TILORO-514974 format. One record per residue: residue number from 1; x, y, z of N, C-alpha, C, O in turn; residue in one letter. Coordinates in steps of 0.1 Angstrom, whole numbers, m for minus. Each point is the difference from the previous one (the first is absolute). Example, Ala and Ser with C-alpha at 12.3 -4.5 7.8 and 13.67 -1.06 7.14 Angstrom:
BEGIN
1:132:m57:78:m9:12:0:9:12:0:10:0:7:A
2:m14:11:m14:9:11:0:m8:11:8:5:11:1:S
END
This chain:
BEGIN
1:m129:m28:m105:m10:3:m10:5:2:m14:m4:m7:m10:X
2:14:16:8:5:3:m13:13:m8:m3:5:0:m11:X
3:0:m7:21:12:m9:m2:13:6:4:10:m5:m4:X
4:m10:16:12:13:6:4:9:m10:8:12:m1:m3:X
5:m18:m5:13:8:m10:8:5:m12:m9:11:m4:2:X
6:m20:m1:m10:4:m10:m10:11:4:m8:10:m8:m3:X
7:m10:20:m2:11:5:m9:13:1:8:11:m3:m5:X
8:m12:8:18:12:0:8:7:m13:1:12:m2:m1:X
9:m20:m9:4:5:m13:1:6:m5:m13:10:m7:0:X
10:m16:11:m11:5:m4:m13:14:7:m3:9:m7:m5:X
11:m8:19:9:13:8:m1:10:m7:8:12:m2:m4:X
12:m15:m2:17:9:m6:9:5:m13:m6:12:m3:0:X
13:m21:m5:m6:4:m13:m6:9:2:m12:10:m7:m1:X
14:m13:16:m7:8:3:m12:14:5:4:10:m5:m6:X
15:m9:14:16:12:5:5:9:m12:5:12:m1:m3:X
16:m18:m7:11:7:m11:6:5:m10:m10:10:m7:2:X
17:m18:5:m13:5:m9:m11:12:5:m7:8:m8:m5:X
18:m6:21:5:12:6:m6:11:2:10:12:m1:m4:X
19:m15:3:16:10:2:11:m3:m9:12:m5:5:10:X
20:7:m18:m11:m4:m9:10:5:3:14:m6:m3:10:X
21:18:8:m9:7:3:13:m3:13:6:4:3:11:X
22:m11:6:m19:m3:13:5:m12:0:10:m10:m5:m4:X
23:12:11:15:m11:0:10:m12:9:m5:1:11:m5:X
24:m13:m17:6:m13:7:m3:m8:1:12:m2:m10:7:X
25:m4:21:m5:m9:2:12:m13:7:m4:0:11:m6:X
26:m11:m18:9:m13:5:m3:m7:2:13:0:m8:9:X
27:m7:20:m7:m9:2:11:m10:11:m3:3:8:m8:X
28:m14:m9:15:m10:11:m1:5:12:7:8:m1:10:X
29:m13:13:m13:4:12:7:m5:m1:15:7:5:9:X
30:m18:m12:m7:m5:m2:14:10:m8:8:3:3:11:X
31:2:m14:m17:10:m8:6:13:8:3:6:m2:10:X
32:m2:10:m20:12:8:2:m2:9:12:10:0:9:X
33:m21:6:m7:m3:9:11:1:m8:13:6:4:10:X
34:m13:m16:m10:m1:m8:12:14:m5:5:3:1:12:X
35:5:m6:m22:13:m5:3:9:12:5:8:m2:9:X
36:m9:13:m15:8:12:4:m4:4:14:9:3:9:X
37:m22:m2:m6:m4:4:14:5:m11:10:4:4:11:X
38:m6:m16:m14:5:m11:9:15:0:2:5:m2:11:X
39:2:6:m21:15:1:1:4:11:9:9:m1:8:X
40:m16:12:m9:3:12:9:m3:m4:14:7:3:9:X
41:m18:m10:m6:m4:m3:13:10:m10:6:3:0:12:X
42:2:m9:m20:9:m10:5:15:4:m1:9:m7:3:X
43:m7:20:m7:13:5:m2:8:m8:m10:12:m3:2:X
44:m18:m1:m13:6:m8:m10:m1:6:m14:m1:m7:m10:X
45:2:21:10:m2:7:m13:12:m3:m10:m2:0:m12:X
46:14:m2:18:11:m3:m9:m2:m13:m7:4:m2:m12:X
47:m9:m8:18:m3:m13:m6:m11:2:m11:1:m6:m11:X
48:m11:14:14:m10:2:m10:6:7:m12:m3:m4:m12:X
49:11:14:14:6:8:m11:9:m9:m8:0:0:m13:X
50:8:m9:19:9:m8:m7:m7:m10:m8:4:m3:m12:X
51:m15:m3:17:m8:m10:m8:m5:6:m13:0:m6:m11:X
52:m6:18:12:m6:7:m12:11:4:m10:m1:m1:m12:X
53:12:6:18:11:5:m9:8:m11:m7:8:3:m9:X
54:m10:m15:14:7:m11:m6:m7:m5:m13:6:m7:m8:X
55:m18:12:6:m8:m5:m12:5:7:m12:4:11:m1:X
56:m4:m19:m10:4:5:m13:m13:4:m8:1:7:m10:X
57:m12:m13:15:m13:4:m5:m9:1:11:m3:m9:7:X
58:m3:21:m5:m9:3:11:m14:3:m6:m1:9:m9:X
59:m9:m17:13:m14:2:m5:m9:4:11:m2:m7:10:X
60:m4:19:m11:m9:5:11:m14:2:m6:m2:7:m10:X
61:m8:m14:16:m13:0:m5:m9:10:8:1:1:12:X
62:m9:7:m19:m10:9:6:7:11:8:m3:1:12:X
63:11:7:m18:8:10:7:m9:10:7:4:7:9:X
64:m17:m5:m14:m9:10:5:m3:m3:15:m5:9:7:X
65:8:m21:m3:m4:m4:14:8:8:10:m4:2:12:X
66:16:3:m15:8:8:9:m2:15:m1:7:8:6:X
67:m18:m4:m13:m3:14:0:m2:6:14:m8:m6:8:X
68:14:17:m6:m1:6:13:8:m6:11:0:5:12:X
69:8:m15:m15:8:m7:11:14:6:m2:9:m6:m7:X
70:m6:17:14:12:7:m2:13:m8:2:9:0:m9:X
71:m7:m6:21:12:m7:2:2:m12:m9:11:m3:m4:X
72:m22:m4:0:1:m11:m9:4:5:m14:8:m7:m6:X
73:m13:18:2:3:6:m13:15:4:0:7:m2:m10:X
74:m2:7:21:14:5:0:9:m12:m1:10:0:m8:X
75:m13:m11:15:8:m13:m2:m1:m5:m14:10:m5:m5:X
76:m22:5:0:m2:m5:m14:8:8:m10:6:m6:m9:X
77:m6:19:11:8:9:m9:15:m4:1:7:m1:m10:X
78:m2:0:22:14:m4:2:3:m13:m6:11:m2:m6:X
79:m20:m8:7:2:m13:m6:1:0:m15:9:m5:m6:X
80:m19:12:m1:1:0:m14:12:9:m5:5:m4:m11:X
81:m1:14:18:11:8:m4:13:m9:0:8:0:m9:X
82:m6:m7:20:11:m9:2:0:m11:m11:11:m3:m5:X
83:m22:m3:3:m1:m11:m10:3:6:m14:7:m7:m8:X
84:m13:18:4:3:6:m13:15:3:m1:6:m3:m11:X
85:0:9:21:14:3:m1:9:m12:m1:11:1:m6:X
86:m16:m13:11:8:m12:m1:m3:m8:m13:6:m10:m2:X
87:m15:16:m6:m3:m7:m13:m11:m10:1:m2:m7:m10:X
88:m5:6:21:m11:m10:1:m12:5:m8:m1:12:m3:X
89:m9:m21:1:m12:3:m7:m11:1:11:m1:m7:9:X
90:m9:16:m12:m11:2:9:m13:1:m8:m1:7:m10:X
91:m9:m15:14:m13:1:m6:m11:3:10:0:m7:11:X
92:m8:17:m13:m10:4:10:m13:1:m7:m2:4:m11:X
93:m9:m9:18:m13:1:m6:m9:9:9:3:2:12:X
94:m13:4:m18:m9:9:8:m14:m1:m7:m1:m5:m11:X
95:m9:10:17:m13:m1:m6:m3:12:m8:m12:2:m5:X
96:22:7:3:m2:11:m9:14:5:m4:10:m4:5:X
97:m10:14:m15:13:5:m5:7:8:11:m6:5:10:X
98:20:m4:m11:8:7:11:m5:14:3:m1:4:11:X
99:m3:3:m21:m4:14:2:m14:1:7:m4:11:5:X
100:m3:m22:m4:m13:m1:7:2:m5:14:m10:m1:8:X
101:22:m3:m4:2:m5:14:1:11:10:11:6:1:X
102:m21:m3:6:0:10:10:6:m5:13:0:m12:3:X
103:5:21:5:6:m3:13:12:m9:m1:4:m7:9:X
104:3:7:m21:12:m8:m2:11:11:m2:m2:9:m8:X
105:13:m11:15:11:10:m1:4:3:m14:1:m9:m9:X
106:0:22:6:3:4:m14:13:m6:m5:2:m2:m12:X
107:8:0:21:12:m6:m5:m2:m15:m5:7:m4:m9:X
108:m16:m3:16:m3:m13:m5:m7:0:m13:3:m7:m9:X
109:m12:17:7:m8:1:m12:10:4:m11:m2:m5:m12:X
110:12:13:15:10:4:m11:8:m12:m4:2:m2:m12:X
111:2:m7:21:7:m12:m3:m9:m9:m9:5:m6:m10:X
112:m17:4:14:m9:m9:m7:m3:6:m15:0:m8:m9:X
113:m2:21:9:m3:6:m13:12:m1:m10:m1:1:m12:X
114:13:m2:18:12:0:m8:3:m14:m6:8:m1:m9:X
115:m16:m9:13:1:m13:m6:m10:m2:m11:m7:9:m5:X
116:5:m22:1:m10:m3:m10:m13:m2:7:m2:m8:9:X
117:m8:16:m13:m14:0:6:m9:m7:m10:m2:5:m11:X
118:m3:m16:15:m9:m8:m9:m14:0:6:m3:m3:12:X
119:m7:6:m21:m14:0:4:m6:m13:m2:0:m5:m12:X
120:m5:m2:22:m6:m13:m2:m15:2:m1:m7:5:10:X
121:1:m9:m21:m14:2:m2:m7:m14:1:6:m10:m1:X
122:m20:11:3:m7:m13:1:2:m8:m13:2:5:m11:X
123:m2:m18:13:2:m10:m11:m11:2:m11:m12:2:3:X
124:17:m1:m15:m9:1:m12:m7:m14:m2:3:m10:6:X
125:m12:10:m16:m8:m12:m3:9:m11:m4:m2:m12:5:X
126:12:14:m14:9:m11:m4:7:m6:12:1:m12:0:X
127:4:20:9:7:m5:11:m9:m8:10:3:m10:5:X
128:m15:16:m3:m10:m7:8:m3:m14:m6:m2:m10:8:X
129:0:9:m21:m3:m13:m6:12:m9:2:m2:m12:2:X
130:14:17:m4:12:m8:2:1:m6:14:4:m11:2:X
131:m7:20:8:1:m5:14:m10:m11:2:3:m10:7:X
132:m15:12:m12:m11:m10:2:4:m13:m7:m3:m11:5:X
133:9:12:m17:4:m12:m8:10:m8:8:0:m12:1:X
134:10:19:6:10:m6:8:m6:m7:12:4:m11:3:X
135:m14:17:3:m7:m6:11:m8:m12:m4:m1:m10:7:X
136:m6:11:m18:m8:m11:m5:9:m12:m3:m5:m11:2:X
137:17:13:m7:9:m11:m4:4:m8:12:3:m12:m1:X
138:m4:17:13:5:m7:12:m12:m3:10:2:m6:10:X
139:m14:11:m14:m11:m1:10:m6:m14:0:m5:m4:11:X
140:6:m4:m21:m6:m13:0:m15:0:m2:m6:9:m6:X
141:m1:m18:13:m15:0:m1:m7:9:10:6:2:11:X
142:m17:3:m14:m8:m1:m12:6:9:m11:5:10:3:X
143:m6:m14:m16:6:8:m10:m7:13:m2:m12:1:3:X
144:19:9:m7:m6:14:m1:0:3:m15:11:1:m7:X
145:m23:0:1:m1:3:m15:5:14:m4:1:9:8:X
146:2:m8:m21:5:13:m5:m9:11:3:4:11:3:X
147:m17:m13:m4:m10:10:2:1:6:14:m2:12:2:X
148:4:m20:8:1:4:13:13:8:3:0:10:6:X
149:11:m15:m12:13:8:1:m2:14:m6:5:9:6:X
150:m11:m9:m18:m2:13:m6:m9:9:8:2:12:1:X
151:m13:m18:5:m9:8:9:8:6:12:m2:11:3:X
152:10:m19:3:8:4:12:9:12:m4:1:10:6:X
153:7:m12:m17:10:10:m5:m7:13:m3:6:11:3:X
154:m18:m11:m8:m7:12:m4:m7:6:11:m3:12:0:X
155:m1:m19:11:m8:5:10:8:4:13:m4:10:6:X
156:15:m17:m3:8:3:12:12:8:m5:10:m6:m4:X
157:m11:19:5:11:9:m6:8:7:11:10:7:m4:X
158:m14:m7:16:6:9:10:14:m4:3:9:9:0:X
159:m6:m22:4:14:m4:2:1:m15:m1:m10:m7:0:X
160:22:2:m1:3:m14:m2:m4:m8:12:m5:m11:m2:X
161:6:16:14:m4:m7:12:m15:m4:m1:m3:m11:3:X
162:m5:20:m6:m14:m2:m1:m3:m10:m12:m9:m9:2:X
163:16:10:m13:m2:m9:m11:3:m14:4:m8:m9:m3:X
164:19:7:9:4:m13:5:m10:m6:10:m3:m12:0:X
165:m1:21:9:m10:m4:10:m13:m5:m6:m6:m9:5:X
166:1:16:m15:m12:m3:m7:2:m14:m7:m9:m8:1:X
167:20:6:m7:2:m13:m6:1:m11:10:m6:m11:m2:X
168:13:13:13:1:m10:11:m14:m3:6:m3:m11:3:X
169:m5:21:m2:m14:m2:5:m8:m9:m9:m7:m9:6:X
170:8:11:m19:m7:m9:m9:5:m15:1:m9:m9:1:X
171:22:8:0:5:m14:1:m4:m6:13:m5:m12:0:X
172:5:19:11:m3:m5:13:m15:m4:1:m3:m11:4:X
173:m6:19:m9:m14:m3:0:m3:m12:m9:m8:m8:3:X
174:15:8:m15:m2:m11:m9:4:m13:6:m7:m10:m1:X
175:18:10:9:5:m13:6:m10:m4:12:m2:m11:2:X
176:m2:21:5:m9:m3:12:m14:m5:m4:m5:m9:6:X
177:0:15:m17:m14:m3:m4:0:m12:m10:m11:m6:m2:X
178:22:4:m5:1:m10:m10:m6:3:m13:m2:m8:m9:X
179:m2:21:7:m6:4:m13:11:6:m9:10:5:5:X
180:m13:m6:m17:9:6:m10:0:15:0:m10:6:3:X
181:21:0:m7:0:14:m1:m3:5:m14:7:m3:m10:X
182:m18:10:9:m4:6:m13:m2:15:2:1:5:11:X
183:m5:2:m22:m1:14:1:m11:4:9:1:10:8:X
184:m12:m17:m8:m12:4:9:4:m2:14:m3:9:9:X
185:11:m19:m5:4:m3:13:10:12:5:m1:5:11:X
186:10:m2:m20:10:11:3:m7:13:2:3:7:9:X
187:m13:m4:m17:m7:13:1:m7:1:13:m1:11:6:X
188:m5:m22:m2:m8:0:13:10:1:12:m3:7:9:X
189:14:m15:m9:9:0:11:7:13:2:4:3:11:X
190:m1:4:m22:8:12:1:m7:13:m3:6:10:m3:X
191:m19:m11:5:m9:12:m2:5:12:8:1:11:m6:X
192:2:m13:19:4:12:8:13:5:m4:2:12:m1:X
193:8:m20:m3:13:4:m4:m1:8:m13:7:10:m2:X
194:m15:m15:m7:m2:7:m13:m6:14:2:4:9:m6:X
195:m14:m8:15:m6:13:2:10:9:7:0:12:m4:X
196:8:m17:12:10:9:7:11:5:m10:5:11:2:X
197:m3:m19:m13:10:4:m10:m6:8:m11:7:6:m8:X
198:m20:m4:8:m7:7:m11:6:14:0:2:6:m11:X
199:0:1:22:5:13:0:6:3:14:m6:1:10:X
200:20:m2:m10:7:2:13:5:14:1:9:5:m7:X
201:m15:2:17:4:14:2:13:1:8:2:m8:9:X
202:7:16:m12:13:1:6:0:13:10:m7:9:m2:X
203:17:m10:11:1:12:9:5:12:m8:m4:11:3:X
204:12:m13:m13:5:11:m8:m12:7:m7:m1:12:0:X
205:m9:m20:m5:m11:6:m6:m9:8:10:m5:11:m3:X
206:4:m16:15:m7:7:11:6:13:3:m6:10:2:X
207:20:m11:0:7:13:3:m2:10:m11:m3:12:3:X
208:4:m16:m15:m2:10:m11:m14:6:m1:m2:11:m2:X
209:m8:m20:4:m14:4:0:m3:10:11:m6:10:m2:X
210:11:m13:14:m2:9:12:7:13:m2:m5:11:3:X
211:17:m12:m8:8:13:m3:m7:9:m10:m1:12:2:X
212:m5:m19:m12:m7:8:m10:m13:6:5:m3:12:m2:X
213:m4:m19:11:m12:5:6:3:12:9:m8:10:0:X
214:18:m12:8:3:11:10:10:11:m6:4:9:7:X
215:0:m11:m20:8:10:m6:14:2:6:4:11:3:X
216:2:m23:0:14:1:6:9:m9:m9:m5:m8:m8:X
217:18:9:10:9:m9:m8:0:m14:6:m1:m1:13:X
218:1:m9:m21:m1:m14:5:12:m3:9:m1:m8:9:X
219:12:15:m11:12:m3:8:m2:4:15:6:m5:9:X
220:m16:15:m7:m3:4:13:m5:m11:9:1:0:12:X
221:m7:m10:m19:m6:m12:8:11:m7:7:m3:m6:11:X
222:15:6:m16:11:m7:6:10:9:7:10:m5:5:X
223:m14:17:m4:9:10:7:m2:0:15:m9:m7:5:X
224:17:14:2:m1:1:15:m9:12:4:m1:3:12:X
225:m4:5:m21:m8:12:3:m12:m4:8:m7:m10:m3:X
226:3:18:13:m11:m3:8:m11:11:m1:m10:0:8:X
227:12:9:m17:m10:11:m2:m13:m7:m4:m1:m10:m7:X
228:m10:16:12:m13:m6:m2:m3:m2:m15:m7:m10:m3:X
229:11:19:m5:m2:m1:m15:6:m12:m6:m4:m5:m10:X
230:14:m1:17:6:m12:m4:m4:m12:8:m2:m11:m5:X
231:1:13:18:m3:m11:9:m14:m6:m2:m1:m12:0:X
232:m9:20:m3:m13:m5:m2:m1:m9:m13:m5:m11:1:X
233:10:16:m12:0:m9:m12:8:m13:2:m4:m10:m5:X
234:15:11:13:8:m12:2:m8:m10:9:0:m12:m3:X
235:m7:17:13:m8:m9:8:m11:m7:m8:m3:m11:2:X
236:m3:19:m11:m11:m6:m9:6:m11:m9:m6:m10:m1:X
237:18:13:m4:6:m9:m9:4:m13:7:m1:m11:m5:X
238:6:13:17:4:m12:8:m12:m8:4:1:m13:0:X
239:m12:19:3:m12:m7:3:m5:m8:m12:m4:m12:1:X
240:4:18:m12:m4:m6:m13:9:m12:m3:m4:m10:m5:X
241:17:12:7:10:m10:m3:m3:m13:8:1:m11:m4:X
242:m5:13:17:m3:m11:9:m13:m7:m5:m1:m12:1:X
243:m9:20:m5:m13:m6:m4:1:m6:m14:m8:m10:m3:X
244:16:15:m6:m1:m4:m14:11:m8:m6:0:m4:m11:X
245:11:2:20:11:m8:m5:3:m11:10:m4:1:12:X
246:12:m11:m16:3:m11:9:12:4:9:5:m9:8:X
247:0:21:m8:12:4:7:m3:0:15:m11:4:5:X
248:21:m8:3:m2:0:15:3:15:5:5:8:m7:X
249:m9:m6:19:2:13:6:15:4:0:3:12:m3:X
250:6:m21:8:14:4:m1:5:3:m14:8:10:m2:X
251:m13:m17:m8:4:3:m14:m5:13:m4:8:8:m6:X
252:m20:m5:9:m6:13:m3:8:12:7:3:10:m6:X
253:0:m13:18:8:10:7:14:3:m6:4:12:m1:X
254:2:m22:m4:13:1:m7:m2:8:m13:8:8:m3:X
255:m18:m12:m4:m3:7:m13:m2:15:1:3:8:m8:X
256:m10:m5:19:m3:14:3:11:7:8:m3:7:10:X
257:15:m9:m14:11:7:7:6:m6:12:6:7:8:X
258:m7:m20:m7:6:m7:12:m7:2:13:6:0:10:X
259:m19:3:m11:m8:3:12:m3:m13:8:m1:m11:m5:X
260:0:13:18:m4:m11:9:m15:m4:m4:m8:9:m2:X
261:5:m22:2:m13:m4:m5:m11:5:9:m12:0:m4:X
262:15:4:16:m11:5:9:m5:13:m4:m10:5:5:X
263:17:2:m14:m5:13:m6:m13:m2:m6:m6:10:m5:X
END
């Protein structure tokens, strides 16, 4: 949505262009966990360790996925420690800042916070326009007029994936129906998407609002405390997050302190 994975691939390409012979390894945190578990079951952990430690650039996507996974986190910590000691580079993405990652080993958080932490924000208007211009240049027929490009850039603000999806939808419908794409056509076809983008409530906003209402610290929402004074506001916030945001139950569980989504 915000381009974290795209950025990782761009970093990998740039690194390889400067160091063509240096091994580069990209994987999601979920894949890291699955491969580690499979290696333990097959008694092949040494092969797993060797493959990761051979990398001169290791890129791990969505580190929040291993929240609460003790043995996986322990192996990940040993991996990044060994790579850093050997002079390798490591890039990690998450859906929030290191200090907001609950149920992640404090030693891992310390390592992450010790590096360069970059906040990736939603694309601004100029970037959204540039993305659409690039897509328009290769889209072919039917042509997309400037007014429609401007409408899309100003209306679809949530993330690049939705922006590209809206553009592709217009092109597909135009090709299927044979009609030209104009502003009226775009407004009709994308009415639902535009309404959804009019005001997107976030889980963070819900946590803060519930914390203020129940007069507790917002950080308690992500804590392990089970006292009723904390548990009740947390349950309300999780319910509202499911009803008012596009987040899945597992995602909501992770945001609220790495809880199992059945909570």
